[in-house]
Biopython code that builds the backbone (N, CA, C, O; Angstrom):
import numpy as np
from Bio.PDB.StructureBuilder import StructureBuilder

atoms = [
    (1, "MET", "N", (-65.262, -29.970, -10.967)),
    (1, "MET", "CA", (-65.756, -28.575, -11.003)),
    (1, "MET", "C", (-64.774, -27.739, -10.130)),
    (1, "MET", "O", (-64.133, -28.261, -9.218)),
    (2, "ILE", "N", (-64.690, -26.489, -10.433)),
    (2, "ILE", "CA", (-63.780, -25.664, -9.626)),
    (2, "ILE", "C", (-64.630, -24.662, -8.854)),
    (2, "ILE", "O", (-65.717, -24.282, -9.289)),
    (3, "ASP", "N", (-64.087, -24.219, -7.638)),
    (3, "ASP", "CA", (-65.041, -23.121, -7.037)),
    (3, "ASP", "C", (-64.907, -21.787, -7.514)),
    (3, "ASP", "O", (-64.075, -21.584, -8.398)),
    (4, "GLU", "N", (-65.560, -20.882, -7.091)),
    (4, "GLU", "CA", (-65.726, -19.539, -7.435)),
    (4, "GLU", "C", (-64.383, -18.794, -7.404)),
    (4, "GLU", "O", (-64.033, -18.021, -8.296)),
    (5, "GLU", "N", (-63.620, -19.097, -6.261)),
    (5, "GLU", "CA", (-62.260, -18.346, -6.104)),
    (5, "GLU", "C", (-61.297, -18.857, -7.230)),
    (5, "GLU", "O", (-60.523, -18.078, -7.786)),
    (6, "GLN", "N", (-61.357, -20.003, -7.507)),
    (6, "GLN", "CA", (-60.378, -20.664, -8.437)),
    (6, "GLN", "C", (-60.815, -20.077, -9.852)),
    (6, "GLN", "O", (-60.008, -19.642, -10.674)),
    (7, "ARG", "N", (-62.090, -20.117, -10.017)),
    (7, "ARG", "CA", (-62.562, -19.558, -11.470)),
    (7, "ARG", "C", (-62.051, -17.963, -11.563)),
    (7, "ARG", "O", (-61.602, -17.499, -12.611)),
    (8, "LYS", "N", (-62.166, -17.262, -10.447)),
    (8, "LYS", "CA", (-61.675, -15.862, -10.652)),
    (8, "LYS", "C", (-60.180, -15.894, -10.826)),
    (8, "LYS", "O", (-59.700, -15.070, -11.605)),
    (9, "ARG", "N", (-59.242, -16.877, -10.099)),
    (9, "ARG", "CA", (-57.984, -16.712, -10.307)),
    (9, "ARG", "C", (-57.642, -17.105, -11.653)),
    (9, "ARG", "O", (-56.752, -16.556, -12.303)),
    (10, "HIS", "N", (-58.322, -18.013, -12.047)),
    (10, "HIS", "CA", (-58.001, -18.530, -13.546)),
    (10, "HIS", "C", (-58.399, -17.446, -14.484)),
    (10, "HIS", "O", (-57.636, -17.238, -15.427)),
    (11, "ALA", "N", (-59.498, -16.705, -14.370)),
    (11, "ALA", "CA", (-59.662, -15.651, -15.374)),
    (11, "ALA", "C", (-58.869, -14.445, -15.211)),
    (11, "ALA", "O", (-58.666, -13.756, -16.211)),
    (12, "SER", "N", (-58.348, -14.064, -13.978)),
    (12, "SER", "CA", (-57.415, -13.098, -13.713)),
    (12, "SER", "C", (-56.032, -13.561, -14.399)),
    (12, "SER", "O", (-55.444, -12.718, -15.077)),
    (13, "ARG", "N", (-55.580, -14.608, -14.290)),
    (13, "ARG", "CA", (-54.277, -15.030, -15.057)),
    (13, "ARG", "C", (-54.548, -15.276, -16.497)),
    (13, "ARG", "O", (-53.608, -15.152, -17.283)),
    (14, "SER", "N", (-55.673, -15.597, -16.913)),
    (14, "SER", "CA", (-55.861, -15.686, -18.397)),
    (14, "SER", "C", (-55.890, -14.198, -19.063)),
    (14, "SER", "O", (-55.352, -13.890, -20.126)),
    (15, "LEU", "N", (-56.668, -13.313, -18.168)),
    (15, "LEU", "CA", (-56.556, -11.873, -18.640)),
    (15, "LEU", "C", (-55.042, -11.165, -18.748)),
    (15, "LEU", "O", (-54.690, -10.321, -19.573)),
    (16, "ARG", "N", (-54.331, -11.699, -17.777)),
    (16, "ARG", "CA", (-52.894, -11.303, -17.845)),
    (16, "ARG", "C", (-52.079, -11.803, -18.994)),
    (16, "ARG", "O", (-51.269, -11.108, -19.607)),
    (17, "LEU", "N", (-52.366, -13.129, -19.256)),
    (17, "LEU", "CA", (-51.746, -13.698, -20.403)),
    (17, "LEU", "C", (-52.213, -12.928, -21.729)),
    (17, "LEU", "O", (-51.382, -12.620, -22.584)),
    (18, "VAL", "N", (-53.592, -12.626, -21.867)),
    (18, "VAL", "CA", (-53.825, -11.819, -22.991)),
    (18, "VAL", "C", (-53.289, -10.551, -23.065)),
    (18, "VAL", "O", (-52.977, -10.113, -24.172)),
    (19, "LEU", "N", (-53.122, -9.853, -22.015)),
    (19, "LEU", "CA", (-52.424, -8.527, -22.191)),
    (19, "LEU", "C", (-51.002, -8.604, -22.549)),
    (19, "LEU", "O", (-50.536, -7.844, -23.398)),
    (20, "ILE", "N", (-50.248, -9.531, -21.912)),
    (20, "ILE", "CA", (-48.942, -9.814, -22.315)),
    (20, "ILE", "C", (-48.748, -10.165, -23.763)),
    (20, "ILE", "O", (-47.775, -9.727, -24.376)),
    (21, "THR", "N", (-49.631, -10.932, -24.322)),
    (21, "THR", "CA", (-49.639, -11.413, -25.573)),
    (21, "THR", "C", (-50.037, -10.130, -26.731)),
    (21, "THR", "O", (-49.586, -10.043, -27.873)),
    (22, "LEU", "N", (-50.910, -9.286, -26.130)),
    (22, "LEU", "CA", (-51.155, -8.162, -27.114)),
    (22, "LEU", "C", (-50.071, -7.181, -27.011)),
    (22, "LEU", "O", (-49.902, -6.410, -27.955)),
    (23, "ALA", "N", (-49.256, -7.112, -25.896)),
    (23, "ALA", "CA", (-48.012, -6.134, -25.658)),
    (23, "ALA", "C", (-47.078, -6.646, -26.663)),
    (23, "ALA", "O", (-46.516, -5.836, -27.400)),
    (24, "LEU", "N", (-46.821, -8.052, -26.790)),
    (24, "LEU", "CA", (-45.885, -8.662, -27.612)),
    (24, "LEU", "C", (-46.121, -8.480, -29.063)),
    (24, "LEU", "O", (-45.192, -8.245, -29.836)),
    (25, "PHE", "N", (-47.471, -8.594, -29.476)),
    (25, "PHE", "CA", (-47.902, -8.249, -30.686)),
    (25, "PHE", "C", (-47.670, -6.864, -31.128)),
    (25, "PHE", "O", (-47.168, -6.603, -32.221)),
    (26, "GLY", "N", (-48.096, -5.843, -30.139)),
    (26, "GLY", "CA", (-47.725, -4.520, -30.375)),
    (26, "GLY", "C", (-46.320, -4.292, -30.634)),
    (26, "GLY", "O", (-45.959, -3.702, -31.652)),
    (27, "PHE", "N", (-45.512, -4.726, -29.770)),
    (27, "PHE", "CA", (-43.978, -4.532, -29.970)),
    (27, "PHE", "C", (-43.587, -4.989, -31.366)),
    (27, "PHE", "O", (-42.998, -4.221, -32.128)),
    (28, "LEU", "N", (-43.951, -6.391, -31.754)),
    (28, "LEU", "CA", (-43.500, -6.713, -33.074)),
    (28, "LEU", "C", (-44.229, -5.989, -34.187)),
    (28, "LEU", "O", (-43.657, -5.850, -35.268)),
    (29, "ALA", "N", (-45.331, -5.564, -34.016)),
    (29, "ALA", "CA", (-46.045, -4.985, -35.303)),
    (29, "ALA", "C", (-45.669, -3.353, -35.317)),
    (29, "ALA", "O", (-45.770, -2.724, -36.370)),
    (30, "LEU", "N", (-45.264, -2.762, -34.177)),
    (30, "LEU", "CA", (-44.975, -1.402, -34.186)),
    (30, "LEU", "C", (-43.383, -1.083, -34.105)),
    (30, "LEU", "O", (-42.890, -0.260, -34.877)),
    (31, "PHE", "N", (-42.657, -1.719, -33.208)),
    (31, "PHE", "CA", (-41.322, -1.372, -32.913)),
    (31, "PHE", "C", (-40.494, -1.913, -34.113)),
    (31, "PHE", "O", (-39.710, -1.156, -34.686)),
    (32, "VAL", "N", (-40.639, -3.136, -34.487)),
    (32, "VAL", "CA", (-39.660, -3.659, -35.495)),
    (32, "VAL", "C", (-39.746, -2.998, -36.652)),
    (32, "VAL", "O", (-38.663, -2.785, -37.196)),
    (33, "PRO", "N", (-40.838, -2.555, -37.269)),
    (33, "PRO", "CA", (-40.826, -1.560, -38.486)),
    (33, "PRO", "C", (-40.278, -0.279, -38.177)),
    (33, "PRO", "O", (-39.794, 0.457, -39.037)),
    (34, "LEU", "N", (-40.343, -0.021, -37.051)),
    (34, "LEU", "CA", (-39.474, 1.413, -36.761)),
    (34, "LEU", "C", (-38.045, 1.274, -36.881)),
    (34, "LEU", "O", (-37.431, 2.155, -37.483)),
    (35, "ILE", "N", (-37.440, 0.303, -36.399)),
    (35, "ILE", "CA", (-35.909, 0.067, -36.417)),
    (35, "ILE", "C", (-35.582, -0.498, -37.695)),
    (35, "ILE", "O", (-34.376, -0.611, -37.911)),
    (36, "ALA", "N", (-36.357, -0.874, -38.578)),
    (36, "ALA", "CA", (-36.118, -1.517, -39.908)),
    (36, "ALA", "C", (-35.217, -0.597, -40.782)),
    (36, "ALA", "O", (-34.243, -1.048, -41.384)),
    (37, "PRO", "N", (-35.590, 0.732, -40.826)),
    (37, "PRO", "CA", (-34.800, 1.568, -41.808)),
    (37, "PRO", "C", (-33.343, 1.579, -41.377)),
    (37, "PRO", "O", (-32.451, 1.659, -42.221)),
    (38, "SER", "N", (-33.092, 1.500, -40.088)),
    (38, "SER", "CA", (-31.551, 1.557, -39.812)),
    (38, "SER", "C", (-30.785, 0.405, -40.124)),
    (38, "SER", "O", (-29.562, 0.502, -40.020)),
    (39, "LEU", "N", (-31.335, -0.769, -40.521)),
    (39, "LEU", "CA", (-30.669, -2.040, -41.013)),
    (39, "LEU", "C", (-30.737, -1.957, -42.544)),
    (39, "LEU", "O", (-30.229, -2.904, -43.145)),
    (40, "ASN", "N", (-31.255, -1.027, -43.224)),
    (40, "ASN", "CA", (-31.369, -1.139, -44.675)),
    (40, "ASN", "C", (-29.925, -0.979, -45.217)),
    (40, "ASN", "O", (-29.857, -1.155, -46.434)),
    (41, "GLY", "N", (-28.812, -0.700, -44.630)),
    (41, "GLY", "CA", (-27.425, -0.467, -45.121)),
    (41, "GLY", "C", (-26.990, -1.881, -45.531)),
    (41, "GLY", "O", (-26.263, -1.997, -46.517)),
    (42, "SER", "N", (-27.366, -2.912, -44.878)),
    (42, "SER", "CA", (-26.957, -4.175, -45.381)),
    (42, "SER", "C", (-28.071, -4.899, -46.183)),
    (42, "SER", "O", (-29.226, -4.478, -46.232)),
    (43, "SER", "N", (-27.674, -5.922, -46.753)),
    (43, "SER", "CA", (-28.626, -6.809, -47.551)),
    (43, "SER", "C", (-28.635, -8.357, -47.436)),
    (43, "SER", "O", (-27.614, -9.012, -47.225)),
    (44, "PHE", "N", (-29.883, -8.892, -47.594)),
    (44, "PHE", "CA", (-29.877, -10.410, -47.359)),
    (44, "PHE", "C", (-30.663, -10.917, -48.576)),
    (44, "PHE", "O", (-31.742, -10.406, -48.875)),
    (45, "LEU", "N", (-30.151, -11.869, -49.237)),
    (45, "LEU", "CA", (-30.911, -12.308, -50.509)),
    (45, "LEU", "C", (-31.086, -11.165, -51.452)),
    (45, "LEU", "O", (-32.091, -11.195, -52.161)),
    (46, "ARG", "N", (-30.226, -10.119, -51.573)),
    (46, "ARG", "CA", (-30.461, -8.975, -52.229)),
    (46, "ARG", "C", (-31.768, -8.026, -51.865)),
    (46, "ARG", "O", (-32.153, -7.143, -52.631)),
    (47, "PHE", "N", (-32.267, -8.258, -50.866)),
    (47, "PHE", "CA", (-33.250, -7.427, -50.229)),
    (47, "PHE", "C", (-32.485, -6.490, -49.078)),
    (47, "PHE", "O", (-31.554, -6.959, -48.422)),
    (48, "PRO", "N", (-32.884, -5.348, -48.923)),
    (48, "PRO", "CA", (-32.411, -4.486, -47.728)),
    (48, "PRO", "C", (-32.876, -5.225, -46.502)),
    (48, "PRO", "O", (-34.041, -5.585, -46.337)),
    (49, "LEU", "N", (-31.798, -5.447, -45.570)),
    (49, "LEU", "CA", (-31.977, -6.216, -44.384)),
    (49, "LEU", "C", (-33.240, -5.641, -43.544)),
    (49, "LEU", "O", (-34.033, -6.419, -43.015)),
    (50, "GLY", "N", (-33.375, -4.286, -43.456)),
    (50, "GLY", "CA", (-34.564, -3.877, -42.598)),
    (50, "GLY", "C", (-35.863, -4.128, -43.224)),
    (50, "GLY", "O", (-36.821, -4.380, -42.493)),
    (51, "ILE", "N", (-36.006, -4.088, -44.499)),
    (51, "ILE", "CA", (-37.334, -4.614, -45.208)),
    (51, "ILE", "C", (-37.546, -6.101, -44.929)),
    (51, "ILE", "O", (-38.581, -6.523, -44.414)),
    (52, "PHE", "N", (-36.513, -6.881, -45.294)),
    (52, "PHE", "CA", (-36.526, -8.403, -44.938)),
    (52, "PHE", "C", (-36.976, -8.711, -43.626)),
    (52, "PHE", "O", (-37.897, -9.504, -43.431)),
    (53, "PHE", "N", (-36.267, -8.022, -42.568)),
    (53, "PHE", "CA", (-36.612, -8.345, -41.144)),
    (53, "PHE", "C", (-37.967, -7.920, -40.852)),
    (53, "PHE", "O", (-38.734, -8.596, -40.166)),
    (54, "ALA", "N", (-38.291, -6.705, -41.415)),
    (54, "ALA", "CA", (-39.791, -6.298, -40.949)),
    (54, "ALA", "C", (-40.647, -7.015, -41.588)),
    (54, "ALA", "O", (-41.720, -7.123, -40.994)),
    (55, "ALA", "N", (-40.556, -7.666, -42.800)),
    (55, "ALA", "CA", (-41.538, -8.647, -43.397)),
    (55, "ALA", "C", (-41.572, -9.898, -42.814)),
    (55, "ALA", "O", (-42.582, -10.386, -42.306)),
    (56, "GLN", "N", (-40.424, -10.459, -42.880)),
    (56, "GLN", "CA", (-40.267, -11.837, -42.386)),
    (56, "GLN", "C", (-40.215, -12.063, -40.987)),
    (56, "GLN", "O", (-41.030, -12.843, -40.494)),
    (57, "GLY", "N", (-39.268, -11.423, -40.187)),
    (57, "GLY", "CA", (-39.095, -11.443, -38.864)),
    (57, "GLY", "C", (-40.419, -11.067, -38.070)),
    (57, "GLY", "O", (-40.629, -11.668, -37.017)),
    (58, "THR", "N", (-41.241, -10.198, -38.469)),
    (58, "THR", "CA", (-42.462, -9.862, -37.760)),
    (58, "THR", "C", (-43.342, -11.029, -37.808)),
    (58, "THR", "O", (-43.798, -11.458, -36.748)),
    (59, "ILE", "N", (-43.681, -11.688, -39.112)),
    (59, "ILE", "CA", (-44.476, -12.720, -39.209)),
    (59, "ILE", "C", (-44.120, -13.929, -38.404)),
    (59, "ILE", "O", (-44.948, -14.547, -37.736)),
    (60, "PHE", "N", (-42.724, -14.272, -38.503)),
    (60, "PHE", "CA", (-42.311, -15.397, -37.613)),
    (60, "PHE", "C", (-42.355, -14.950, -36.118)),
    (60, "PHE", "O", (-42.600, -15.866, -35.332)),
    (61, "GLY", "N", (-42.201, -13.952, -35.686)),
    (61, "GLY", "CA", (-42.261, -13.442, -34.336)),
    (61, "GLY", "C", (-43.742, -13.566, -33.853)),
    (61, "GLY", "O", (-44.021, -14.065, -32.763)),
    (62, "ILE", "N", (-44.638, -13.103, -34.689)),
    (62, "ILE", "CA", (-46.097, -13.328, -34.273)),
    (62, "ILE", "C", (-46.548, -14.666, -34.170)),
    (62, "ILE", "O", (-47.361, -15.039, -33.324)),
    (63, "ILE", "N", (-45.977, -15.458, -35.105)),
    (63, "ILE", "CA", (-46.377, -16.932, -35.020)),
    (63, "ILE", "C", (-45.796, -17.626, -33.711)),
    (63, "ILE", "O", (-46.442, -18.427, -33.035)),
    (64, "ALA", "N", (-44.535, -17.232, -33.445)),
    (64, "ALA", "CA", (-44.051, -17.669, -32.133)),
    (64, "ALA", "C", (-44.715, -17.365, -30.853)),
    (64, "ALA", "O", (-44.775, -18.116, -29.879)),
    (65, "VAL", "N", (-45.179, -16.242, -30.958)),
    (65, "VAL", "CA", (-46.119, -15.554, -29.758)),
    (65, "VAL", "C", (-47.320, -16.276, -29.729)),
    (65, "VAL", "O", (-47.748, -16.661, -28.641)),
    (66, "ILE", "N", (-47.982, -16.537, -30.861)),
    (66, "ILE", "CA", (-49.200, -17.344, -30.812)),
    (66, "ILE", "C", (-48.996, -18.798, -30.181)),
    (66, "ILE", "O", (-49.785, -19.241, -29.347)),
    (67, "TYR", "N", (-47.982, -19.445, -30.595)),
    (67, "TYR", "CA", (-47.605, -20.752, -30.055)),
    (67, "TYR", "C", (-47.315, -20.760, -28.616)),
    (67, "TYR", "O", (-47.790, -21.665, -27.928)),
    (68, "TRP", "N", (-46.489, -19.727, -28.021)),
    (68, "TRP", "CA", (-46.039, -19.484, -26.747)),
    (68, "TRP", "C", (-47.436, -19.334, -25.941)),
    (68, "TRP", "O", (-47.696, -20.073, -24.991)),
    (69, "SER", "N", (-48.307, -18.330, -26.389)),
    (69, "SER", "CA", (-49.516, -18.080, -25.798)),
    (69, "SER", "C", (-50.357, -19.110, -25.544)),
    (69, "SER", "O", (-50.913, -19.233, -24.453)),
    (70, "ALA", "N", (-50.527, -19.986, -26.595)),
    (70, "ALA", "CA", (-51.570, -21.138, -26.620)),
    (70, "ALA", "C", (-50.902, -22.266, -25.600)),
    (70, "ALA", "O", (-51.659, -22.941, -24.903)),
    (71, "ALA", "N", (-49.643, -22.430, -25.538)),
    (71, "ALA", "CA", (-49.027, -23.351, -24.503)),
    (71, "ALA", "C", (-49.315, -22.877, -23.215)),
    (71, "ALA", "O", (-49.694, -23.650, -22.335)),
    (72, "ARG", "N", (-49.147, -21.478, -22.997)),
    (72, "ARG", "CA", (-49.180, -21.048, -21.456)),
    (72, "ARG", "C", (-50.627, -21.199, -21.183)),
    (72, "ARG", "O", (-50.925, -21.583, -20.052)),
    (73, "GLN", "N", (-51.626, -20.948, -22.073)),
    (73, "GLN", "CA", (-53.048, -21.049, -21.673)),
    (73, "GLN", "C", (-53.419, -22.503, -21.367)),
    (73, "GLN", "O", (-54.063, -22.875, -20.385)),
    (74, "ASP", "N", (-52.882, -23.338, -22.423)),
    (74, "ASP", "CA", (-52.992, -24.887, -21.975)),
    (74, "ASP", "C", (-52.532, -25.234, -20.536)),
    (74, "ASP", "O", (-53.191, -25.916, -19.752)),
    (75, "ARG", "N", (-51.496, -24.762, -20.321)),
    (75, "ARG", "CA", (-50.950, -25.142, -18.949)),
    (75, "ARG", "C", (-51.603, -24.611, -17.820)),
    (75, "ARG", "O", (-51.721, -25.233, -16.764)),
    (76, "LEU", "N", (-52.105, -23.269, -18.056)),
    (76, "LEU", "CA", (-53.004, -22.767, -17.028)),
    (76, "LEU", "C", (-54.309, -23.477, -16.896)),
    (76, "LEU", "O", (-54.779, -23.717, -15.784)),
    (77, "ASP", "N", (-54.909, -23.820, -18.009)),
    (77, "ASP", "CA", (-56.194, -24.578, -17.980)),
    (77, "ASP", "C", (-55.911, -25.993, -17.414)),
    (77, "ASP", "O", (-56.812, -26.491, -16.739)),
    (78, "ARG", "N", (-54.845, -26.658, -17.593)),
    (78, "ARG", "CA", (-54.595, -27.848, -16.921)),
    (78, "ARG", "C", (-54.413, -27.650, -15.476)),
    (78, "ARG", "O", (-54.862, -28.515, -14.724)),
    (79, "ARG", "N", (-53.796, -26.594, -14.978)),
    (79, "ARG", "CA", (-53.496, -26.239, -13.623)),
    (79, "ARG", "C", (-54.860, -26.215, -12.774)),
    (79, "ARG", "O", (-54.972, -26.751, -11.671)),
    (80, "TYR", "N", (-55.850, -25.540, -13.421)),
    (80, "TYR", "CA", (-57.100, -25.389, -12.906)),
    (80, "TYR", "C", (-58.097, -26.447, -13.189)),
    (80, "TYR", "O", (-59.240, -26.327, -12.748)),
    (81, "GLY", "N", (-57.736, -27.502, -13.910)),
    (81, "GLY", "CA", (-58.861, -28.561, -14.210)),
    (81, "GLY", "C", (-59.853, -28.107, -15.178)),
    (81, "GLY", "O", (-61.011, -28.524, -15.165)),
    (82, "LEU", "N", (-59.387, -27.210, -16.063)),
    (82, "LEU", "CA", (-60.472, -26.848, -17.209)),
    (82, "LEU", "C", (-60.149, -27.262, -18.519)),
    (82, "LEU", "O", (-60.209, -26.479, -19.466)),
    (83, "THR", "N", (-59.773, -28.576, -18.648)),
    (83, "THR", "CA", (-59.380, -29.237, -19.898)),
    (83, "THR", "C", (-60.566, -30.235, -20.313)),
    (83, "THR", "O", (-61.209, -30.866, -19.474)),
    (84, "SER", "N", (-60.776, -30.306, -21.614)),
    (84, "SER", "CA", (-61.768, -31.338, -22.104)),
    (84, "SER", "C", (-60.893, -32.197, -22.963)),
    (84, "SER", "O", (-60.280, -31.751, -23.932)),
    (85, "GLU", "N", (-60.853, -33.593, -22.528)),
    (85, "GLU", "CA", (-59.986, -34.426, -23.102)),
    (85, "GLU", "C", (-60.971, -35.083, -24.190)),
    (85, "GLU", "O", (-62.139, -35.318, -23.881)),
    (86, "LEU", "N", (-60.523, -35.345, -25.346)),
    (86, "LEU", "CA", (-61.372, -35.978, -26.391)),
    (86, "LEU", "C", (-61.087, -37.592, -26.403)),
    (86, "LEU", "O", (-61.686, -38.319, -27.195)),
]
sb = StructureBuilder()
sb.init_structure("model")
sb.init_model(0)
sb.init_chain("A")
sb.init_seg("    ")
for serial, (resi, resn, name, xyz) in enumerate(atoms, 1):
    if name == "N":
        sb.init_residue(resn, " ", resi, " ")
    sb.init_atom(name, np.array(xyz, "f"), 0.0, 1.0, " ", f" {name:<3s}", serial, name[0])
structure = sb.get_structure()
């Protein structure tokens, strides 16, 4: 068991991780489609590069952020002894 101070520190760091993750999601979901029209002059697999980048790059970026966030949260939980091993 962890004491109250460690629990508050864990909650604070978890909240910070959530806010960083949401900021990265916002960046990927909003900023990437905004810069996509400037890339449409080139093509990739006969698709305009901006549309391809916005459609595929955003999805892969969000998946990467999910894995990164889950790994960081797991490391944070292990640091404070809040894991449940099966």
